[in-house]
Chimera marker file (.cmm) of the C-alpha trace (Angstrom):
<marker_set name="trace">
<marker id="1" x="0.000" y="0.000" z="0.000" r="1" g="1" b="0" radius="0.5"/>
<marker id="2" x="1.457" y="3.379" z="-1.006" r="1" g="1" b="0" radius="0.5"/>
<marker id="3" x="1.629" y="6.226" z="1.461" r="1" g="1" b="0" radius="0.5"/>
<marker id="4" x="0.224" y="9.665" z="0.678" r="1" g="1" b="0" radius="0.5"/>
<marker id="5" x="3.421" y="11.423" z="1.722" r="1" g="1" b="0" radius="0.5"/>
<marker id="6" x="6.835" y="10.832" z="0.158" r="1" g="1" b="0" radius="0.5"/>
<marker id="7" x="9.374" y="9.045" z="2.330" r="1" g="1" b="0" radius="0.5"/>
<marker id="8" x="11.440" y="11.316" z="4.554" r="1" g="1" b="0" radius="0.5"/>
<marker id="9" x="8.615" y="13.783" z="5.145" r="1" g="1" b="0" radius="0.5"/>
<marker id="10" x="6.936" y="14.055" z="8.526" r="1" g="1" b="0" radius="0.5"/>
<marker id="11" x="3.960" y="16.380" z="8.068" r="1" g="1" b="0" radius="0.5"/>
<marker id="12" x="2.303" y="17.816" z="11.173" r="1" g="1" b="0" radius="0.5"/>
<marker id="13" x="-0.308" y="20.460" z="11.886" r="1" g="1" b="0" radius="0.5"/>
<marker id="14" x="-0.751" y="23.406" z="14.238" r="1" g="1" b="0" radius="0.5"/>
<marker id="15" x="-2.568" y="22.142" z="17.370" r="1" g="1" b="0" radius="0.5"/>
<marker id="16" x="-4.729" y="25.285" z="17.525" r="1" g="1" b="0" radius="0.5"/>
<marker id="17" x="-6.079" y="25.795" z="13.985" r="1" g="1" b="0" radius="0.5"/>
<marker id="18" x="-5.268" y="22.409" z="12.363" r="1" g="1" b="0" radius="0.5"/>
<marker id="19" x="-4.787" y="24.272" z="9.053" r="1" g="1" b="0" radius="0.5"/>
<marker id="20" x="-1.113" y="25.293" z="8.955" r="1" g="1" b="0" radius="0.5"/>
<marker id="21" x="1.025" y="22.316" z="7.899" r="1" g="1" b="0" radius="0.5"/>
<marker id="22" x="4.712" y="21.839" z="8.754" r="1" g="1" b="0" radius="0.5"/>
<marker id="23" x="7.319" y="19.374" z="7.472" r="1" g="1" b="0" radius="0.5"/>
<marker id="24" x="9.005" y="18.403" z="10.755" r="1" g="1" b="0" radius="0.5"/>
<marker id="25" x="11.922" y="16.754" z="8.915" r="1" g="1" b="0" radius="0.5"/>
<marker id="26" x="12.954" y="20.219" z="7.637" r="1" g="1" b="0" radius="0.5"/>
<marker id="27" x="12.501" y="22.228" z="10.844" r="1" g="1" b="0" radius="0.5"/>
<marker id="28" x="15.644" y="23.540" z="12.492" r="1" g="1" b="0" radius="0.5"/>
<marker id="29" x="14.966" y="24.667" z="16.023" r="1" g="1" b="0" radius="0.5"/>
<marker id="30" x="12.263" y="24.029" z="18.570" r="1" g="1" b="0" radius="0.5"/>
<marker id="31" x="9.516" y="26.410" z="17.367" r="1" g="1" b="0" radius="0.5"/>
<marker id="32" x="7.610" y="27.182" z="14.187" r="1" g="1" b="0" radius="0.5"/>
<marker id="33" x="5.454" y="30.169" z="13.303" r="1" g="1" b="0" radius="0.5"/>
<marker id="34" x="1.816" y="29.508" z="12.428" r="1" g="1" b="0" radius="0.5"/>
<marker id="35" x="0.761" y="32.185" z="9.925" r="1" g="1" b="0" radius="0.5"/>
<marker id="36" x="-2.932" y="31.459" z="10.476" r="1" g="1" b="0" radius="0.5"/>
<marker id="37" x="-2.872" y="31.782" z="14.290" r="1" g="1" b="0" radius="0.5"/>
<marker id="38" x="-0.102" y="34.380" z="14.359" r="1" g="1" b="0" radius="0.5"/>
<marker id="39" x="1.809" y="32.578" z="17.128" r="1" g="1" b="0" radius="0.5"/>
<marker id="40" x="4.954" y="30.534" z="17.634" r="1" g="1" b="0" radius="0.5"/>
<marker id="41" x="4.248" y="26.856" z="18.327" r="1" g="1" b="0" radius="0.5"/>
<marker id="42" x="6.684" y="24.391" z="19.855" r="1" g="1" b="0" radius="0.5"/>
<marker id="43" x="7.545" y="21.515" z="17.519" r="1" g="1" b="0" radius="0.5"/>
<marker id="44" x="6.652" y="19.021" z="20.260" r="1" g="1" b="0" radius="0.5"/>
<marker id="45" x="3.057" y="20.384" z="20.242" r="1" g="1" b="0" radius="0.5"/>
<marker id="46" x="2.487" y="19.804" z="16.512" r="1" g="1" b="0" radius="0.5"/>
<marker id="47" x="-0.157" y="17.193" z="15.702" r="1" g="1" b="0" radius="0.5"/>
<marker id="48" x="0.369" y="14.211" z="13.381" r="1" g="1" b="0" radius="0.5"/>
<marker id="49" x="-2.136" y="13.774" z="10.564" r="1" g="1" b="0" radius="0.5"/>
<link id1="1" id2="2" r="1" g="1" b="0" radius="0.2"/>
<link id1="2" id2="3" r="1" g="1" b="0" radius="0.2"/>
<link id1="3" id2="4" r="1" g="1" b="0" radius="0.2"/>
<link id1="4" id2="5" r="1" g="1" b="0" radius="0.2"/>
<link id1="5" id2="6" r="1" g="1" b="0" radius="0.2"/>
<link id1="6" id2="7" r="1" g="1" b="0" radius="0.2"/>
<link id1="7" id2="8" r="1" g="1" b="0" radius="0.2"/>
<link id1="8" id2="9" r="1" g="1" b="0" radius="0.2"/>
<link id1="9" id2="10" r="1" g="1" b="0" radius="0.2"/>
<link id1="10" id2="11" r="1" g="1" b="0" radius="0.2"/>
<link id1="11" id2="12" r="1" g="1" b="0" radius="0.2"/>
<link id1="12" id2="13" r="1" g="1" b="0" radius="0.2"/>
<link id1="13" id2="14" r="1" g="1" b="0" radius="0.2"/>
<link id1="14" id2="15" r="1" g="1" b="0" radius="0.2"/>
<link id1="15" id2="16" r="1" g="1" b="0" radius="0.2"/>
<link id1="16" id2="17" r="1" g="1" b="0" radius="0.2"/>
<link id1="17" id2="18" r="1" g="1" b="0" radius="0.2"/>
<link id1="18" id2="19" r="1" g="1" b="0" radius="0.2"/>
<link id1="19" id2="20" r="1" g="1" b="0" radius="0.2"/>
<link id1="20" id2="21" r="1" g="1" b="0" radius="0.2"/>
<link id1="21" id2="22" r="1" g="1" b="0" radius="0.2"/>
<link id1="22" id2="23" r="1" g="1" b="0" radius="0.2"/>
<link id1="23" id2="24" r="1" g="1" b="0" radius="0.2"/>
<link id1="24" id2="25" r="1" g="1" b="0" radius="0.2"/>
<link id1="25" id2="26" r="1" g="1" b="0" radius="0.2"/>
<link id1="26" id2="27" r="1" g="1" b="0" radius="0.2"/>
<link id1="27" id2="28" r="1" g="1" b="0" radius="0.2"/>
<link id1="28" id2="29" r="1" g="1" b="0" radius="0.2"/>
<link id1="29" id2="30" r="1" g="1" b="0" radius="0.2"/>
<link id1="30" id2="31" r="1" g="1" b="0" radius="0.2"/>
<link id1="31" id2="32" r="1" g="1" b="0" radius="0.2"/>
<link id1="32" id2="33" r="1" g="1" b="0" radius="0.2"/>
<link id1="33" id2="34" r="1" g="1" b="0" radius="0.2"/>
<link id1="34" id2="35" r="1" g="1" b="0" radius="0.2"/>
<link id1="35" id2="36" r="1" g="1" b="0" radius="0.2"/>
<link id1="36" id2="37" r="1" g="1" b="0" radius="0.2"/>
<link id1="37" id2="38" r="1" g="1" b="0" radius="0.2"/>
<link id1="38" id2="39" r="1" g="1" b="0" radius="0.2"/>
<link id1="39" id2="40" r="1" g="1" b="0" radius="0.2"/>
<link id1="40" id2="41" r="1" g="1" b="0" radius="0.2"/>
<link id1="41" id2="42" r="1" g="1" b="0" radius="0.2"/>
<link id1="42" id2="43" r="1" g="1" b="0" radius="0.2"/>
<link id1="43" id2="44" r="1" g="1" b="0" radius="0.2"/>
<link id1="44" id2="45" r="1" g="1" b="0" radius="0.2"/>
<link id1="45" id2="46" r="1" g="1" b="0" radius="0.2"/>
<link id1="46" id2="47" r="1" g="1" b="0" radius="0.2"/>
<link id1="47" id2="48" r="1" g="1" b="0" radius="0.2"/>
<link id1="48" id2="49" r="1" g="1" b="0" radius="0.2"/>
</marker_set>
């Protein structure tokens, strides 16, 4: 069975709006900025699909 995401990508979502998507495999640091919410979110809080 094929996956929807290419290998090596770990896509996660903002835990507040569930609209902004982040590729965790490319994140450097411990926070990301959600453009929809207008806040910084810790990578550990991001939600898997």
